[in-house]
N, C-alpha and C positions, 0 to 999 in steps of 0.2 A: 449419534444421538438416537435413542429408542423412539418407537411409535408410542403415542399416548402416555408420554411421561407424567403429564399432569394427573391423569387418572391414577397411575401407579403410585404417585406421590400422595394423592388423596386417599387411597386405600390404606397405605401404610400408616398415615397420620391417625386413622381411626383404630388401628389394631390394638394399641395399649389399653384404651378404655373398655373395648369389647372383650379382650382376653381377661383382664382383671375382674371384669363382671362375671364372666363365664366361670372362672376358677373359684370365685366366691360362691356362686350359685351351685355349682357341681359339688364343691367341698372336697376338692382333691386336685393334684396336678393334673395337667392336660397333655394329651398327645398332640403331635403337630396337626394331624387331621382335624382334631377337635378344635384347635386354635383357628384353623381356616374357616371351618364350617361355622363356629360361633361369631366369628368377625365378618361374616358375609350374610347374616340374617336379614330378611326383607324389612323387618320391623325396627332395625337398628340393634342396640345393645341388648344382650340376652336377658330375660326376665324369668326365665324357667329353664330347668334342666330337661333335656330330651332323652327318651328311652330308646336305646339302640334296637333297630329292627322293628319298631312299633310305630313311633310318632311320625306323622307326615309334617314336614316342615317347609316353609317358604324361604326361598334364598334370592339374593341379588347378585347374579354372576357379573364379573367384570367385563367379559367380552364373549362373542359368538364367532365361530369359525365354521365354514361350509365348503364342502367339495362340490365340483360342478354337477356330478350326478344327483346328488340329494338337494342341492341348492335350488334346482329348478322347482321342485315341489314346494320347498320351504318358502320360496320367494313368491311363488304363485298364491300360496296362502297368505303371505304378508301383504300382498297387494289388495287383499280383501279386508285388511284390518283398519283401513282408513287413517293410516299414520303418514305423515310427510317426511319422516326421517327416522332412521333407526335410533333407539334410546341408548344403546351401548356401542362401543367400537365393534364393528363386525367386518368379516372379510369373506370373499369367495375365492376358491382356488381351483383352477382348471387342470385337473390331473387324472381324471378317470376315464376320459372319452378317447384316449389315445391308444391305438392299437400297436403292440409291438410286433413287428414282422421283418423289416429289412434292417434298418439302423436308424438312429435318431433323426437325422436330417430329413430323410425320405418319409419316415413315419409321422413326423411332426407336420410336415407340409400336407400330407393326405389328410391328417386328422382336422386341420385348420379348414380345409376345403369342405370336408365331408360334415363337420359339425358347425359350419358357419352361422346357420340360423340359431342354434343354441347359444353359441358364444356371443353373438350379437344381442341376443336376449339378456344374458347374464351381464354383458357389458353395460347395456342401457339401464337395466333395472338397479344395478349396484351404483350407477352414476346418479340415478334419480334419488335414491334413498340414502345416499351418504355411506355407502359400503365400499371398502377397499377391494380392488380386483387384481387378482394375480393371473397373468396371461397363460395360455397353453405353453408348456415348455419351462415355465418358472420353477416348477418343482412340485413334489407331493406335499399336500397340505400339512401333514404333521412335522416334517422336516423343516418346512418354511415357517411354521408356527414356532418351533423350537428356536430357530435362528433369528426371529424377529419379534415375537410377541409374548412368548411364555416369560412369566416372572415368578420368582419365589413368593409364596404366600398368597398367590392369586387364586381365583376360581374362574373357570371357563367352561362353557358348553360347546359341543360341536357335533354337526350332523354326520358323524362317522364314528364307529365304535372305538377306533384307534386314537380318537382325541386324547385318550389317556397317556399318549406318548409325552405330553407336556409335564407329567409328573416327574420327568428326568431333571426338570428345573424347579422342582418343589412346588408346583401347582396341585390344586385339586381340579383336574380336568376330566369332564365327564361326557361320554357319548349319549346322544339323544336323538329323537326323531325331529323332523322339521317342525312340527306343531309346537314342540317345546321351544325350539329356536325362535319361531315366530312369536311366541309369548314375550320372550325376553327382548327381542328387537323392538316389540312394541311398547316396552316400558312396563311390563307386568311381572309379577313374581314368578319364580320357577320353583316347582315343587318336587320334593325328593324324601322318600322315607330315610329317617336318620340311620345311617348305615352302621353295622357291625364293625369291629375293629380286628384285623389280623396284623400281628407284629412279625417281621421276619428280620432276625438278627444275623447279620453277616460278620464273620470273623475271618482273619487271615487275609491273604492277598492272591489274586489271580496269578498264574504263571504258566510259561510254556504254551501249550495249545489251548488252554481254557480262556474263555471269553465271557463277557456279561451275558451273552446269549444263553450260555450253559446255566447260568443261575435260574433264569425263568424257565427253561426247559426242564430242569429238575423240579422246580416248584410246580409246574403243570403236571408233572408225574405224581406229585405228592397230593395236590389239592383236586385234580381232575378238572374237566371242563365246567363244572358247576360248584366247586369247592369254595370259590370266592363269591358266590352269588349274594348280593345284599351287603357286601363288606368293602370297606377300603383297605388295602394293604399298605402298611407303612414299613418301609425298609430302614434299618439303622445298624449301628455298631461300626467298628473299625473297618470292617470289610466294605461296608457301604461308602465310607470316606475315601477308601482307596480306589474306588471306580471313577472312570471319567463321566463327565456329565452326559455325553451321548450314550455311554454304556448303561447309565441309569435310564435314559430314554428308552433303550432298547428293552430293558426289564419291565418298565411301566407299559410300554406298547403291548407286549404280549400278555399283560394282566387281563386284557379283554379275553383271552383264551381260557382263563380260569373262571370267567364270569363275574370277576370283580367290578364294583362300581367304578373304581379307579385304583391307581397305586401312587405312591409319592415318596420322596426322599427329603430329608432336612437339608437347608442350605448349608453348603460348605465350600472349601476352596476350589474344588473342581468346577462348581457352578460359576464362581466368580471368574475363574479363568476363562470359561466359555463365553460369559457375558461380555468380558472385555474384548475377546477375539472376534467377537460378532458385532462390534462397534456399539456396545451398549454399556459403556463405562458408567454412565449416569444411573443405570439401574443397579449395577454392581455397588456403587457408592451408597445408594439408598438402602439396599439390602444389608450392607455391612452396618448401617446406622441402626437398623431394626432387627438385627440377626437373633436376638433373644426370642423374638416372636416367630422365627422362621425355623425352629426346631422344637422338639418336645421339651416339656420341663425335665430337668436332669433326673428326677426320681423315676420318671417313666422308663427311661432306657436302662437305669440301674436295676430295676426290678420289673420287667416287662409283663410278667405273668399277672400282676396286680391290675394291669390297666388295659390289656388286650384280651379279647375273647379267645384267641388262639395264638400261640407263639411257635414259630419254627426257626430253627437254627441251622445255618449252612456254613461249613468251613471252607473257605475259597482255596486254602492251601491244598486240601485233598480233593477238591471238586474235579470230577472227570468230565471231558466233553461228552455231550449227549447228541443223539439223533433221534427226533420224535417223529412217530407215524408208523405205518401210513394211514391215511383217511381220517385222522384226528390228531390234534396237536398235543394231546396229553399221554400219548403211548410212549413213554420215555425209556430209551435204551442208551446205556453208556457205551461208548465207542468200543470198548473191550469186549462187549457182548454182542455187537451188532452182526457179526458174521454168523454166530450161532443162532441168533433169533431169526435172521433172514432165512437160513437153511431150514430151520425147524417149521416156520410159517410159510414157506414157499414164496417169499418175496423175491422178485427178479433181482438177481445180484448185479447184472450189468447196469451201470449208470449211463443213461443216455444223454442227459443234459444236467449241468450244474448251473444254477442262476444265483447271482448274488445281488443285493440292493434292496430296494423297497423302502417303506417308511420305517420298517423295523430295524434295518441294517444298512444304511447308506451314508453313514458319517465319514468324515476324512479318516478317522482312526480305523474304521471297518475296511475301507478301500485300501488304505496303506498297508495293513497287515495282509490282506489278500494279494496285494501286489508283490509283497515280499515273497510269497510262495510262487506266484507267476514267474518272477525273475529266476527262480531255481530251475524252471522247465529248460531253458537254454543252457544255464550254467552247468546242470548235471546231465545234459544230453538226453533229456527226456522228451516225450511228445505227449500232449494232452489227449487222453483217450475219449472223453466225452465232449460233446458240444458245451460252450461256456457263454454265458451272457452276463452283462453288467447293467444295472438300472440305477443310475445316480438319483439321489434324493432331491436335489436342488440344483438350479443354475450356479449357485454360489460354490457348492461342492464340485460340480462337474467342471466349472471353469479352473478352479484351484487344483484338481487332480490332473487336468491336462497340462496345466503350467508345470506341475511338478513330475511329469513324465509317466504317470500311472496308466494313462489310457493308451499310450504307446506301448507300454509293458504288455498290456491285456491284448492289444492288437497282435503282437508278436506271437502269442500262443493261439491265435485264430479266434479270439473272442469277439462277439458282437456287442456294441454299446447302444443301448436302447435310450429312447427319450426319457427326460426327467419326469417321469409320470409313473403311475401305478403299474400299468402294463400287465405282465404275466401273473403278478400277485393276486389280482382280482379277476383274472380270466380274460384280460384284454391282450391275448397272446395268439397270433394267427400261426399256430404251430403246424409245419407241414407234416402231413400223415396222421394227425391226430383223429382225423374222420374215420381211419381204418379200425379204431378202437381196439388196437393191439395192447397186450399186456406189457408194461415197460416201468422203469424206475427213473424218477428224476429226484434230485436233491436240490433244496434251495434255502436261502436265508430269510424267507418271508415269515409270516406269522400263522398262516392258515393252510391247511392241506386237505380240506374236505374233498370227498369223492367228486371228480369232474371239475373242481374249482379252476385250476390253472389252464387247462387246455380243452375242457369239454369232454375229455375221454374218461369214462368211468373205470377203465382199467389201467389208468396211470397211477402207480404208486409213488406218491409224493411224499418226501421226507424233509423234516425242517431240521437245520443245523445252523451253526454260526458260518459267517462268510469264510472264515479261515478252514473249517472243515470242509465245507461245500467245495472250496477250491481244491483241496486235497483229494476228495473223493473224485472230483472231475478229472484231475490229473491221473489218478489211478484207473478210474473207469469202472470201479466195482465197489459194492458195499462190504466186501470182504477185507477191505484195506483198513488198517488201523495205523495212521501215521505216527503214533507215539512209539510203536514197536516194530512195524513192518518196513521192509525195503522194497524197492522197485528195480526192475532191470531196464537199463536205459538203451538207446538206439545201437549203442556199441556192444551190448551184452554184458555191461557191467552192472554191479550191484550197487545201488546208491539209496541213501536215506534222505528224506526231506528234513531240513532244519525247521525247528519251531518258528512260527511266524513272529515278525517283529514289525512295529510301526510307531507312528507318532499320534499322541492324543489330539494334537492341534497342529496345523501347519506352521513350521518353524519361520517361514516367510510371511505368515499371515494369510488370511482369506483374500481372494480377489475375484472380481466380477466386473464385466462391462455393462450388462443390462440384466438386473435381477428378475425383471418381469412385472414390476408392480405399476399399477395405474391408480392414482388417487382419484376419489369421486369429486364431482363439481361441488363447490361451496354451496351453491343453491341449485337443487336439481329440479326445481318446480317446473321448469320448461321442457324438461326431458320427456320424450314420448316413448312409451314402451308398447310396441306393437306385436300382438300375436295373431298370425294369420288363421282365420276360422278353418281354413282347408289343410293346415299343417298336420303332418304325421308325427312330428317331434315335439310339439307344444300344444297344450290345450288349457284354456282358462277353466277354472274349477267352478262347479255348481255345488252349492251347500247340500250336505246330506240332510235327509228328512228327519225330523223330530220323531221320538218314540210316540206311539199312538195311545199310550197309557194302559195297554192290555198285556196280559201274559202272552208269550209266544207259543203258538199252537201248530202242530203238524209240520214241524221242520224236518226236511229230508236230511239224510246223512250224506254229505258230499264225499268225504273220504275219512277213513280211519287210518291215519298215518302210522306206519310201523318204524320203530327205532328212531335214529337220529333225523330230526327235521329241522334244519337250520334255515336262517333267512335265505341262503342260497337255494335251498330245496323249495321254499315258498315262493321266492321271486328272485330267479337266476339273474346273475350279472352278465358279464361277457357280451355278446352281441346285443342282448336286450337293454343294456345301458343307454342306447340311442333313444329309447322310448320313455326315459325317466321323467320327462316333462309333459307326457301324454297319458293321462290315467286310464283311458279306455284301452289304448294300445298295449301299453305295459301289462294290463290285466290279462292279456293272452298268454302270459306265462305263469299264471296262478297255480301253484303247487305241481308244476310239471316235473319237478325233481323228487317228489315225495313217493315213498313206496306204499302202495295199497296193502293193508293187513290182510285182506281176503283172498287176494290172488298173488301177492307177492310181485306185482308188476308196477312199473313207474308210469305215471300219467295214464292210468287206465282204470276207470271207476264205473260203477253201475249207475246209469241213469234210470231212476225209479219211475220216471214217467213213461219210458219206452221199453225198459228192461234190457237195452243194449249197453254194451260197454264202450265208453267213449272217452276222450281226453278230459281231464278235470276242468279246464276253462270252458270247453264246449258244453259239458254237462251243466255246469253252473249258469251259464248264459241261458240255457234251456228252462232252469228253475226260475230265473229271474223273468224271462219273458212270460212265464206262466203265473207269475205273482206268487211263487212258492219260496218261503224262506228255507234256509239250510243252516247246517252246523258242521264244523270240522272238529274232529276228535284226533288228539296227539298224544305222544308218548312223554318221556322225561325231557326237561330243559328245552322244551319247544321254543323255537325262535332264537336259538344260539347263533351267535355270530355277528353279522353287521347290524348297524343301527337302522338300516333302511326301512323307512316308515311305509314304502310301497307294499311291504309284506303284510301290512295291516289295512292300507287304503284300498288295495286290490279286492280282498274279499268283501269289505264294506261296499265298494262300488258295485260289485256284481250281485250283491244281495245275501251274503252270508251273514247271519245274525249273531252267531256265537262260536267261540272257539273253547273247547273243553279239553283239558289236558292233565297229565300226571303233575307236571311242574313246568313253570315258564322261565325262560331267560328274562332278566329285568327290563331291558330296553323294549323288547317286543311286547310284553304285557302292558307297559306304559303307552306304547304307540296304539296298541288296540284300544285302550280306554280312551285316548285323546281323539280317536276316530268315531267314538260313539258305539263301539263293539262291546259285547259281553265277553270278558276273559274270565273263564271258570276253571276250577280244578277239582278233581275227584276228591271227595272227603274220604273215600276208601279207594286206593289206587286199583284194587282188585276189580272194581266196577268197570274198569276199562274193557275187561273181557266180556262184559254183558252187552256191549254195544254190537248189534247184529247189522248185517249189510243192508237190509230192507226196512230198517227201523224208521218209524215216524216219531218224532220227539217233541215233547211239550216242556217248556220251561215255565214253571210255576212260582208264584210268590213275587213277581216284579211289581205287582201293584202295592207291595209293601217293602219294596227294595230298600234295605237299610245297611248302614255300616255294621259289620260283624255278624249279620244275620245270613245263614246259609239259604240257598234256593233248592227246590225240589225238581228233579227231571223225571218225567214219565216216559218210559221206553215202551212204545207201542210196536210189538213185534208182528211180523207178517202172518204168523200163524194165529193171531187173535190174542195171544197172551200179553201180559203187561207187567212191567217191573217199575219200581220207583227207586231212585237213587238221590242221595244228597250231594250237592256240590257246594264248594267254598268259593269265596271271592275276597279281594283285598281292597274293594272300592271304599273311599271315604265319602263324606257328604258331598264335597266338590266334584269328585269323580263320577258320583251318581247324577250330579246335575249335568255333566258332559253327556252322559248316556241318555238322559231325558230330552236334552237339547238336540241330539242327533250328532254332535261333535263338540269338542272344546272351542273350536273356531266359531261355531254359531253363537256362543255365549260372548265371545270377544266383540262381535259386531252388534250385539243386542243393545 
């Protein structure tokens, strides 16, 4: 029996009228994405057609999902909203705060003790407000959502950029900041700019060493980390139907790495199989009843160029395994070219560690295919050359793969099995020797490989591959190995070749679990007390941000002009900083400590204009705040790429940064800045980035007539007395301008 089956039934019952009205208004057949969007309008059935990439639209999502690191701030904000209970089904998943070090049992026990205050807070606040709670060790949010909550044709938002994973079950699932989640939980509309549409047609069928991961690794190479910005990617074609449901989830998961709003697939037999295997036959029966609404109109897939803004076609028959990286998930190299590229670019050939699992690749199918390779180590007389780790995605998967002998297989090749949590993928990896900052290579089946992300070492060259290829490269111990063509020499001196991986889409004996880790909330939480110790270093009740004073901003100091890639990891690091995600002032001590200063090429060293000294970014900004001086951050392309973490917007707001000016924004980060009352601005002329000087004092003019579609003017007052004016753009609509004027969106909710 599925969770919230009545909600799902109610949603499906509304689809026919909504989609029929939309088709009539738009005047043409509809994509699956359009069907889901038009059937989730806040105002009910559509009354107008919306323009892609232009119109802001209010939606009514079906549910909200939050992971423990971001849930803290989201729920601290929700506590200010004055609501007695969440308005839509919502859940919290404790997956981010568990450090991978020894092995699952030891690491989980340590995490439960270390994070007791935070877990107690999350347990009590979810109990009070009617929110489902998944305990530490239950699994990674996106895997647990796919197993329990995702349903075809639904709309979900989640406080994590990889919420998009649920597209594998035919949802429009979108990563957001905590303020957006707070709105929806409080019963308010959720706003999104109507997305553009990218169609990816898959033909053929995967074979041999290729996997679903290779589809998205190739797509990332085509579209780059910002090619999907402002768009929803819809996969279709016979190749899409041939993929497993969890394989579809893998592809959608890494859609976050191309900047896409989300990705999705039409409902098909693989989704039905997955729903039934995860004890949701009732959802499968409903989906079968409404299946015409859970795919695009037939004309769309027959002639996709008429209905999508961009169409890409990939033949799975000829697809080659890919390895992406280092330092960015869109640097795509087919395995046949990897040795050549590694040698040409000076990438360390020796693979030190292979890591499989994470929310991207921890399905039963993924693990079983990797295990088929691990079995060959003993069978062929080999020895694994690199360290090897496994991170199961959920207790359901972990229990099942233990029952089926896969964990024992991995242990026999010396592997460590970490907790059912994010672990190394998000930097929660206590890797021995990482502090030495030595140049080295790791290969993993995760989604992101930004500099320093996994182990804190900026000299770790991290490469993204499928679990199968990761396992093979760990066995060989070198990037120079191509398992499709190359052989290995075993312990007896014999030449052997790895057989292509094999595995099961779903466990033939069915899934099994003793304790999945779910705790239902109290039916009436009015008597539950949520206590936050004023002296806590982990949790801090929020104070409202101040409203705009009605004047143009004058004399802003340049805090930093960031050079090159500046992701949310650079703006607000994860890893050991995760422990402060519920304490805004303490977490603000990591503000921009990973960004590179354009003027000196150094990380976390900027000029304090008040003293003339070079100091860490947070220290400099706190000095400006203490002096009552506002500041501005300047950045490059796709600023704020990566995680949905709203701390990257709340920290500068808390410390007194007034505006962020960049060449271009990643979608979620731009929205988060707006929600927190910040000015998110872009250069009208990108070359003006070069005009910003280290000692500039900057004025933002035109705010007294701040209006939708009307640019602002910046005055750059240089140290030598000269002055330049540049034009900057923004994407604020009237509601978002009200957020700025009120000091934050949350301030309006409470008004």
